[in-house]
N, C-alpha and C positions, 0 to 999 in steps of 0.2 A: 544347750539344745536350741534355744531361741536364736542364738547367734548363727549356728550352723544352718538353721531354717532360713533366716533372713539372707544369709550369704548365698545360699543356693537359689533363693527366689530372685535376688538381684541379678545374679549371673544369668539365670534363665531369661529374664525380661530383657536384660542388656544384650544377650546373645541373639535373641529374636530381632530386636531393633537393628543391631549391627548387621545381621545376616540379610535382612530386608533391604537396608540401605546399600549394602555392597552389591546386591543383585540389581537394584535399580541404577546404581552408578555405572555398573558394568554395561547394562543395556544402553544407557545414554551414550557412553563412550563408543560402544560398538556400532550403534546406529550412525553416529557422527562419522566414524571411519568409513562405513559403507557408503554414506552419502558423498563423501569426498572422492571415493574411488569411482563412483558412478558418474560423476560430473567433472567436466573440464572447462577450461577457458575457451569460449567460442567468440573470437574477435569479429566474426562476420555479423553477429547480431548484438546490437547494443543492449537490448533488453536482457538477453541471456548473460552477457558479460557482466552487467551491473548486478544481476541477481546472484551470479556466482561469486563476485568479489564481496558483496555484502554478506553472503553466507560464510565465506572464509573468515571475514573480519569478525563475525558473530562468534564463530568457534574460537578464534584467537582470544577474544575477550573472556571466554569461559575458562581458558586454561588455568589462570591462577586459582579460581574457585575449585576446579576439579583437582588440582594439585593438593589443595588443603584437604579435600575429601579423601584422597588417596592416603595422605599421611594419617588421617583418622582411622581409615580402614586397617592400615598396617599396625598401628599402635594398639588399636582395639583388639585385633586378632591376637597380637602378642600377649596382651593383658589376659585375655580369656585362656590362652594356652598356659600361662603361668599359674592361673587359678584352677587349672585342671578341669576346665569346662568340657562337658561331653558334646562335641560337635556333632550335629545331625548328619545323616548320610548325604543329604543334598547340599551341604555347606560349600559355598563358592570360595575357594582358596584365594588369598590375596595375590599369590604369584600369577594366577590366571588374569586377574584384573590388571596387574602391572604389565603383563605381556601385551594385553590389548591396548593399554595406554601407550606403550612404546611404539606400537604399530601406528596408532593414531597420530602421535607426534611426528613420526617420520613422513607420513603422507601429507600432514598439514604443512610441514616445512617445505616439501616439494611444491605444493600448490602456492604457497607464499612466494617462493623463488620464481615460479612461472609468472605470477602477477607482476612481480618487481621487474622482470625482464621485458614484459610487454607494456609496462606502464607508460613510457613516453609515447608509443604509438597510439595507445588508447586515449591518452590525454589529448593528443593532437586531433584525433577524430571527434571527440566530444566538443572541443573548442570550436571546430568548424561547424558542427551541428548547432551549437549555440548561436553562432553568427547567422546561419540560415534561418533559425527560428526568429531572430530579431527582425529579419526582413519580412517574414510572414506576419509577424505582429504589426509592423508598420502598415502593410497592405490591409490587414484586417481592420485596424483603427481607421484607415482612410475610407474603406468600404462602409463601415458602420456610421461614420460621421455623415456620409453622403446618402446612405440608404435607409436609415432608421425611420420608421413611419410616424412622422409627427404632423404632417399636413392634414387638415380637416377634410380635404377633398379626397383623401385616400380611401378607397373602398375597404369595407370591413374584412372581406375575405383576403384581399391583397395584403392588408396590413398583418393579419395573422400568419399568412404564408411567409411573408418576409421575416417576421420574428422567428418563425419555426426554422427557417434556413440559417439565420444568424445564430440561433441557439445551438444548432447542430455544429456549425463551424466553431463556435466558442467551446463546446465540449471537446472537440478534437484538439483544439489549441491547448486546453487545460491538460489533457492527457499527455500531449507532447512535452509541455512544460514540466509536468511531474517527472517524466522519464529523464529529461535533461538535468533537472535539479538533483534527482537521485544519483545520476551518473557522475555529476560533478562532485557531489559529496563523497561518493565512494572512491573517486580518484584524486581527492585532495586538491581540487581546483577552486578557483575563485567562484563564489556563488553567482547564480544567474541574476542580472539586474532586475529591479522591481518592475512590474508591469501594471497595466490598467484592466486586466481581465476581470478581476473581482467587481470593479465598479461598473464595467459593461454588463456583467451578469445581473447586477442589481437593476440597471436601466432596462434590460430586456424583460426581467420579471415585472417591473413596474408598468412598462408599456403593455405587456400582455394582460395585466390586471385592468388597465384602463380600457383597452379594446374589448375585453370580455364584458366589462360593465356596459359598453355600448352595444352589446349584442342584441339586447331587446329593442333598442331604437332602430338599429339596422334591420332587424327582422320585420318590424312593422313597415318600414319604408319599402323593403323588398316585396312585401305582400301587396302594397299598393300598386307596384309596377305590374303585378300579375292580374290586376283587375281589368275586366272587359270594358272597352270604351263606352259601350251602350249603357252600362250600369253606373257610370261615373256621375256622382253628384258633387259639384265643386265645393259647395258650402260644407258638406259632410267631410270631404277630404281635407278642406282647410281646417276645420275644427279638430279632426283627428291628428293632423300635423302639429297643430298648436298644443294639443294635449301631450303629444310625444315630446315636443320641445321642452315642456315643463318638467 
């Protein structure tokens, strides 16, 4: 009696776990198939192309794991049937999952073939974009070397405005770099050469810190400029400037 009880209990719990796993696996495969059907290779947009290729590659990497899961679903269901398990009314049959899996593999194969056909054109396009980006980098390096606010005679507001502009340009350069790096990785191209954007970002942050520390000094100097000439006391102003300098 105990054996029969334990046997039924084990079958009940195993059947519940397997049924839940099969439904979740089916949903994951079905969602992947629908995503592949809704999206296609858009060679006119680098961002969309890279996103599509990376998604297809991600699905391709999941295939071995999903195949192992399908084997477990099939053998698990066969085991339950041999043990005369009472399948619930909402049981998802393995044949349904297998049909969805076949449809997914077919569309994945078509998408992979499309990428393979377009690969040379896409690679050439990304290589050219990488060269153009190198030219932009050289121009940005030159502008930064000439325009970074280091001179003491530079006004406080002009220095912060210059740093703000350079920070904006740097942000856009980093975004473009990330896009090209991702594209080259997706298309199996040589990686983008190292650059100095990170070091320039550190420089900008350091200079912003320095000029912000000088804000108090510049504020006091600017307030003196607004003083009416009739109320100017030279000794008082000199003492105030000396205190500011300290």
